[in-house]
C-alpha positions as CSV (number, residue, x, y, z in Angstrom):
1,M,14.3,-38.0,47.8
2,Q,14.1,-34.3,47.0
3,T,16.8,-33.5,44.5
4,L,15.8,-29.9,44.1
5,A,15.5,-29.1,47.8
6,F,17.4,-26.3,49.5
7,D,19.4,-28.6,51.8
8,G,22.7,-28.5,50.0
9,G,21.4,-28.8,46.5
10,P,21.1,-26.0,43.9
11,G,17.4,-25.5,44.4
12,P,14.7,-24.9,41.8
13,W,16.7,-22.0,40.3
14,I,18.8,-24.6,38.4
15,L,15.9,-24.9,36.0
16,F,16.2,-21.2,34.9
17,F,19.8,-21.6,33.5
18,P,18.8,-23.3,30.3
19,L,16.1,-20.6,29.8
20,I,18.7,-17.9,30.3
21,W,21.1,-19.5,27.8
22,A,18.3,-19.9,25.2
23,A,17.4,-16.2,25.7
24,V,21.0,-15.2,25.2
25,V,21.3,-17.3,22.0
26,V,18.1,-15.9,20.6
27,G,19.1,-12.3,21.5
28,V,22.5,-12.7,19.8
29,V,21.0,-14.2,16.6
30,T,18.4,-11.4,16.5
31,F,21.1,-8.8,17.0
32,L,23.2,-10.2,14.2
33,R,20.3,-10.5,11.8
34,R,19.3,-6.8,12.3
35,T,22.9,-5.4,12.1
36,V,25.7,-7.5,10.7
37,W,23.8,-9.7,8.4
38,R,21.6,-6.9,7.0
39,G,23.7,-6.4,3.9
40,R,23.3,-10.0,2.9
41,R,20.1,-11.6,1.6
42,G,17.6,-11.6,4.5
43,P,13.9,-12.2,4.9
44,W,13.1,-8.8,3.5
45,R,14.6,-9.7,0.1
46,P,13.1,-12.1,-2.4
47,A,14.9,-15.5,-2.8
48,G,15.4,-14.9,-6.5
49,G,17.4,-11.8,-5.9
50,G,14.8,-9.5,-7.4
51,D,16.7,-6.3,-8.2
52,D,14.5,-3.3,-7.9
53,K,17.0,-1.2,-9.9
54,S,16.9,-3.3,-13.0
55,P,16.0,-1.4,-16.2
56,I,12.8,-3.4,-16.7
57,A,11.7,-2.6,-13.1
58,V,12.5,1.1,-13.6
59,L,10.5,1.1,-16.8
60,G,7.6,-0.5,-15.1
61,H,7.8,2.1,-12.3
62,R,7.8,4.9,-14.9
63,F,4.8,3.4,-16.6
64,A,3.0,3.0,-13.3
65,T,3.6,6.6,-12.3
66,G,2.4,7.9,-15.6
67,E,5.7,9.3,-16.9
68,I,5.3,7.2,-20.1
69,D,2.3,6.0,-21.9
70,E,1.4,2.4,-22.8
71,E,2.8,2.6,-26.4
72,E,6.1,3.9,-25.1
73,Y,6.2,1.3,-22.4
74,W,5.8,-1.7,-24.8
75,R,8.2,-0.2,-27.3
76,R,10.9,0.2,-24.7
77,L,10.1,-3.2,-23.1
78,S,10.6,-5.0,-26.4
79,V,14.1,-3.4,-26.7
80,L,15.0,-4.3,-23.1
81,S,13.6,-7.8,-23.5
82,E,15.8,-8.4,-26.5
83,E,18.8,-7.2,-24.5
84,F,18.0,-9.1,-21.3
85,G,16.6,-12.2,-23.0
86,H,13.0,-12.6,-21.8
87,L,9.6,-11.3,-22.7
88,P,6.5,-11.1,-20.6
89,K,4.3,-14.2,-21.1
90,D,1.2,-12.3,-22.3
91,R,3.0,-10.1,-24.8
92,K,5.4,-12.2,-27.0
93,G,5.7,-9.9,-29.9
94,G,4.9,-6.4,-28.9
95,R,1.4,-5.0,-28.9
96,A,-1.5,-7.4,-29.0
């Protein structure tokens, strides 16, 4: 009762076909994620859609690199926060 024997049956190589199909599917999904789907939200982007080019992010970057001082940062942040509708939790009214 050998079902995987070489005497007329497919042999043990039949076990490799599901593995081959799994490798093909994984390869196609990997290829699509790295090329076609790259423009859409992927694992390299935050779920909240964090836009690195927002005015507040640019202002934070300028402060971090030393282009503007702390007073200028908080003054501009208060103007941007009024426009975009949120303030940082630790600074609700400007300078502390």
